[in-house]
N, C-alpha and C positions, 0 to 999 in steps of 0.2 A: 345650683349645679348638684346633681345627684352624687352622693358620696360613694367613693370607690371602696369596696369591701370585698377582698378575695374570698372571704368565708361565705359570702352570699352568691357566689358564682353559679350561674345556671345557663343551660342551653337555650338559645333563642331561635336557631335555624339550623338546617342541614341541607346539603346539596349532594345528590347521589351521582356516582359514576360507576361504570361497569367493571373497572379494574382497580387494583390497589393504588392509592396515591403515594407520592414519594416526597413531596415538599409543598410549602404554600407561602404566599406573601399577599399582604393587603397593599394596594397602591397608596401613594402619599396623600391622596385626597379622600381616601376611605370609601371610594365608590365601588371598586372591583376587588375581588379576591382571585388570585391565580394559584393553580396547583399543577404540579407535574404528575404523570401517571405512568404505570408500567406498560403503556401502549405507545410510547415514544412522543406523545403529544403533550402540549400544555393546554389547560382549560381555564377559561375565564368565566366567573359568575358575577353578575351584577347583584350586589348585596340586597338592594331594595326590591328588585323584581325576580331574582333568581334566573334571569336569562343567561343561557350558557353558550359560549363561543369556543370553537376549537382553533388552536394555533399550531399548525403543522409545519414541519421543516427539519427538526432534529431526527437523526437516524438511530438514536438510542435514548435511554431514560434521561430526563432532566432532574437533577438532584440539587441544583443551586440556582437561586434567582435573587435579583436585587433591582433597584430602580435608579435611573440617572438622577442626579441632584436636582435637575429642573422639573422632574416628574413627568417628562415627556416619553421616556423609553423604559420598557421592561428589558432587563438583561438576563439572559439564560445561560446556564452552564450545563453542557450535555456530556454524557458519557461517550459521545461520538467524537470528542476532542474539540468541539466547536463552541464558540460563544455567540449568542444571537442578540440582535437589537430589534425590538418590536415596538411599533408606535402604539402607545397606550390608548389614545382616543379614537382610533379607527374602529368602525363598526365591525369589520372583519380583518383584524391585524394580519399582515403578512410580514415575514422577516425582511427588514431593510438590508440586513447583512447577517450571514452566518460565517464567522471568521474562524479559520483553523488556528487554534490557540495553543494546544498541547498535544503531545503524542500520548494516546490513551485517554483515559477519562479526565474531563475537567470537573473537579469536585466542588469548586466554590468560585463565585464572582462577587465582588464587593466594590461599590462606588464611593469615592471620597466626597465628603459633604460640600466641598467647594466647587464640585463639578468638573475638576480638571483631570483627575486620574481615576482609573479603574484597575483593580488587582484581580488576578486569577491564579489558580494553582491546580496541580493535577498529578497524575500517575507517572509523569516523566521526572518527578522529583524537583520540578522547577516552580518558582514563583515568578509571574510576569506582571509588570506594571505598564499600563497602556495610557496613551494620551486619549482622553475621552472624546475629544472632538475629531481628531485625525484618525483615531482607531489604529494607531501604530505603536509599536513597542517603544517604551522609554527605558525600561530596565528589564533585563533577564537575570533573575537572582538565583544563583546556584549555590548550594551548600547543604541542603537536605540530602540525606542518604537514602531515604525511603519516601513513599508516596506522601504528598502534602495534602492534608484534608481540609484545611480552612485557613482563611485570612481575615484580618480586620484592620482598618485604619485607626490609629490612635486619634482621639478627638482633637489633639493639637495639630494634626495634619502632617507633621514631619516624619513620623515613624509608621511602619507597617509591621504587624505581627503575623507570623505564619506557624502552623502547627502540623506535625507529621505523624506517621504511624507509630513511631517510637516514643511519643510524648515529648518531643523536643520542640520548644517554641523559640523561634528565631525572631530577632528584632532587626529591622532594616532601616537605615537612614535614607530617606527618599531624596535628599539633596545630593548624596554622593553615590547611592546604590550599594553601599557597603553594609555588611552585617556588623552590628554594634555590640550585641550580647545575646546570650541564650538563657531562657527561663526554663525551670525544671518542672515539667508536667509528666514525669516518668511513671507516676502512679497510674496513668491512663493507658498503659500498655501492658501486655503480658504474652507469655509463650504458651501456646496450646500444644502440649506434649503429644496428645493423641493424633493430631493432624500435622504436627511438626511445622507450625506456622505462628508467626507473630500476629497479634491482634491488638488493635488500639486506635488511636486517632480521635481528635475532637470533631464530632459531627456538627457542632456549631460553636462559634466563638464570638464573644461580644465584649466590648469595653463598656464600663460604666460611663455615664455622661461626663463626669469630672475627670475621667481618664486614670483614676487611682486603682481601679480593679479590672482584671481581665477574667471573664468567666468562660470556662471550657466545658461543654457537655459531651459526655461519651461513656466510657466503660472503665472499670477497674477490676482487679482480682480475677483475671481471666483463668478459667479452669477448663472449659470446653466451649469455645466461642461458637462453633457450628451448632452446638446444642443449646446455645443461649445461656450457658452457665457462666455468668460473669455479672459483676455488679454495675448498676447504672448510677452515675453520679454527675455532679457539676463541681469542677475544681475551680476555686478562686485563687488567683495569683495576685500578689502585691506588685504593682507596676514599679514602684520606687526601689524596692529591695530585689525584685525579680524572683522572690521565693514563694513557694506554695503557702497560702494563708489558711485555707480551710477546705475540707471535703464536705460538700453538701450532698446528703443522701438520706434515704430512709432505711436504715439498717442494711441488711443484705438483700435489697431488692434486685432480683435477677432480671437483667435486660440491658437496654441501651438508652442513654440520654440523647435525644435527637434535637432538642431545641432549647434555647435559653434567651431570656430578655430581662434587662433591668427596667424596672418601673420608676418613673419620677418620684413616686411616693416613698421610695426607699427600700422596696422589696424586690426579689427576683422571682420570676416564674419560669419553670422548666417543664418540658414534655418528655415523658419516658415511655418506652414500650416494654412490656413484660414478656418473658420467654414463653409463658403459657398462653399468650393472647391477652388482649386488653392492654390498658395503659393508664397513666395518671398525669395530671397536672400537679406539680409540686409548687408550693409558695414558701419561699425562704426569707428570713431576715439574714443579711449578709454576715452578721456576727454570731449566728447560731447554725450548727451543723444539721439539725433535723428540721424538716418542714413544719411551719406553724399551721399549715392547712394542706390537705390532700384531696383532690377531686378526681374521682374515677372516670376514665374514658371508656367508651363502648368498644373500642378496638385499639390496636397499637398506634400510638401517636408518632408519626414520622416527620412532622414538621410543625412549627409554631410561629405565629406572628401576632403582633399587637397593632391595633388600628390607631390612627392619629388621635382619636378621642380618648385614648389611654384607658378606656373602659372595656373595649371589645377585644376578645382573643379569637383566633381561628386555629384549627388544627387539621392537618392532613392525616387521614387514618387509613390503616391497612385494609379495611373492609370496603374501601372505595368512597367513603363519605367524607366530605369536608364539613366540619361542624363549627358553629359560631356560638360563642359564649359571652355573657355580660357579667362583669364583676360589680354588680350593684344589687340592692334588694329588689325582689320581684314586685312589679306594680300590682 
């Protein structure tokens, strides 16, 4: 097996679209990569051939995607307030259902690994938990006071974490539907005095495989958010204590952290967009605040995912390209 080495990362392919991309995911079998775009559609590329397929149905941008636990369905979260179910294997996928899930934007959709539940969140300050088979609400979780940006299931399956605009991470017991505690991610929000607006929220949030760490990608030190004057970071939270453990960033890098993944080899990879254009992939050891390797992107990185082979990364970028990278030495 070829050794994984982030310091050897290199681009292997790119797929072009006419409009900026908003997010991306690789399907559980590693055959397709999906991306949302600023033209309301989802696009599917076959990694081996580059064949491109359009998935139409949402009436606004798609900024969140996941896959059903059985690998049969793509789940999409649209700013039109709807969640879509799309059959992965169809030659020309049509939405099996576009369900009205939230008032305003749906910002995130996440499936639990046992296939029973799906979680969504959005601009109505709600978190909703759905029966994955019946596609009906199991819990409507109220408690956030501001827009909810991201959700993730704890690997143990019983708990769900949700993060909002103000850097408040709530933990919900899925057996009772009750909030059990709040984690402090307040470093990930700020007040923009010029525009009199709060800015923040985890653009991506992921648990480590063992459930001991929760990584939140977003912003800190907000000075002029509309001008991009804010720091990009990944905040690590300790699941046991509920306290911030470490801020992962590269000095005062101005921009937004858009994606984060834990790698089984023990490091994290994060995608960030720079305020001046361009972006980076950062590679972190979880016990060190600065990246041990930085890889420049050709455009702002707006989404990140890792393939099942654990060697391949994909990024959705603001110049309309979906780019594919390999974390091994070049042949």
